N, C-alpha and C positions, 0 to 999 in steps of 0.2 A: 216762649223761651226755646221751645223745640225748633220753631221756624228760625229764630236768631242763630242757634247752633248750626243748623243745617246751612243757612246762608253763609255763615262764617266758614264752614268747611268747604262749601262750593268755591268761595272766593280764594281760599288758600290753595285749593287744587288748581283753579284756573290760573293764578299768578304763576304757579310753579310748573304748569303744563309745558312739556317739550315743545309742542306745536305753537303755543302762545308765545313762547320766547323766540322761537324761530321766525314767527310772523313779524314780531316787533324788530328783530334784528335785520330781516331781509326787506322790510318795507311794505309787507302785505297788510291789508286792512283788517283782517281777521284770520284765525287759524283755519277757517273753512277753505282757504286757498289751497291747502295741501290735499284736501278731499278731491277737488277737481283735477289737481296735478296728477294724483295717483290714478284716477280713472282714466285720464287722457293718456298718461304714459303707457297704460295697459292696452287701451283700445284704439288710440290714435284717431280720435274724433275731430280734433281741431287741426286745421291745415291752412296754410297761406291762401289768401284770397277769399276765404269763406265770409258769408254773412251770418252773424250769430245774433239771436235775441236772448237776452238774459232777463227772465221775469223774477220780480222780487229780488232785485240785485243788491239792495242796500245791506251793508255799507259799501260793497263794490269789490270784494276780494276775488270773486269769481270773474267778474268783468276784467279785473287787473290781469289775471292769468290768461283769459281767453284773448284779449286784445293783443297781447304779446305774441301769442302762438298763431294767430291768423294773419300776421304781417309776413311779407309785404302784400298790400292790396286788399286786406280784409276790412270789414266793417262790422262794428258791434253796437247794438242798441240795448241799452240798460234801462229797465222800467221798474219803478218802485213808488209806493205811496209816500215814502219818506224822501226828503232832499238828500242828495249825495254830492260829494265833492267831484268836480270834473275829473275825467280820465282821458288822457290824450288818445285820440283815435276812436273815441266812443261817443255816441249820441245818447244823451241822458234825458229821459222822459219821466217827469214826476206825475204820478197819478195811479188810479186803479185800472189795471189792464182789462178788467171785466166790464168797464164802462165804454160806451160807444165813442166818446170824444177821445179817450186815450187810445183806443184801437185806431181811430183815424190818424192820430199822430204817429203811431207805429207804422201804419200803412204808408204815410207820407215818407217816413224815414227809410222804409224798404224800397221806396221809388219804383213800385210796380213789379219788383222781383220778390219771390218767396225766400224765406230764410233757409239756409242749409242745415242749421242746427238750432234747437231751442233748449235752453238751460233753465232749470228752476230749483233753487235751493231754499224755497220758501217754507216757512213753518208758521202755524197760527200763533197768536199770543196765547200762551198756555194758561188755562184757568185752574188747573190742578184737578179737574173733573175728567177722568180718563176717557170715558165714552164720548163726551163732548169734544175733547181735544182731538181724539182719533177721527171723529166724523169731520171735523173742520180740516184736519190734515188731508184726508181723502178728497174732500171738496176742492181744495186748492189744487191737488194733482189733476182732478177732473177738469178744472178750468184750464190747466196747462194743456191737457189733451185736446180740449175743444179749440184752444188757440192753434195747436198743431194742425188740426183738420183745415183751418182756414189759411194759415200763413207759413206752413212748412212745405217745402217742395217735395215732390215724389222722389223717393230715394234718400230723403234727409233723415236726421236722427234727433233724438230727444233724450235728455237726462233730467230726471225729476226725483226730488226727495219725497219719501213717504214713510210713515211709521207702520211697522208691523203690528197687525191687530185686526179688528173687525173691518171688513170691507177690502182688505189688502188683496186677496185672491180675486175678488170680483173686478177690482181696478186693473189688476195685471191682465185679466182675461179681456177687458175692454181695450187695453192698450194693444194686445196681440191681434185684435181685429183690424187695427190700423197700421201695425208694423210687422215686418216679417220676422224679426229677431227681438226678443225681450229677455233680459238677463238682470239678476240682482247683484249689486256691488255694495260692499261694506268696507270703505276705505280704512286704513289703519288710523288715520286722523279722526275718524268718528269714534267717539268714546264707546268702549265696549258695553257699558251698562245701558247705553241709549238704544231705544227701539228704532232709531232712524236708520233708513237704508236708502239705496238709490236704485231706481229702475232705469235701466239703459235700454232705450228702444231704438233699433236701427232699421234702416231701409223702409221708409214709409211706402205703403202700398199706393198704387195709382188710383186716380179718381178725385184727388183733391187738388191743392195748389200745385 
């Protein structure tokens, strides 16, 4: 009964959410689009002509935002385990980017050039067990960091979602070894009660891609 009441309350809040309504009216695939817009409006990460990799892209709202902002001449590669509807100007890859075959597909799409920016709005499928969910969130962020070591150009940037909690400061320190600047962003479109936040890492240090 409690779960049912909680689910109904969440659904009511979701349907009446300002960003959900805006996303529907403006044609974005989810309210998450506004999180990337706010981060980019502040930090100007997306620029025409860039090559961007969006990890865990489904349903594709970040890809929608990014592909518009990197034109003319930009290229976006969107990767997810789940199938996605095509997005004009984007290469869609279905699969787990932690697997070698999918990484080969990404490398082929990059055509020998490293990415300028790596995005990740990934979150684990929540189990309701806080310690487990937090550990999986950190793990996904670590996979994104590993991807950047191999496929992000020197001087490139990364935006990755992570949840505040155990392992957060260690992750931030690990990111700081690869990037010159690391900052925390909590967009207005991110629900206040949510522990989610975004680590924005800029200016990848030399020695990698």
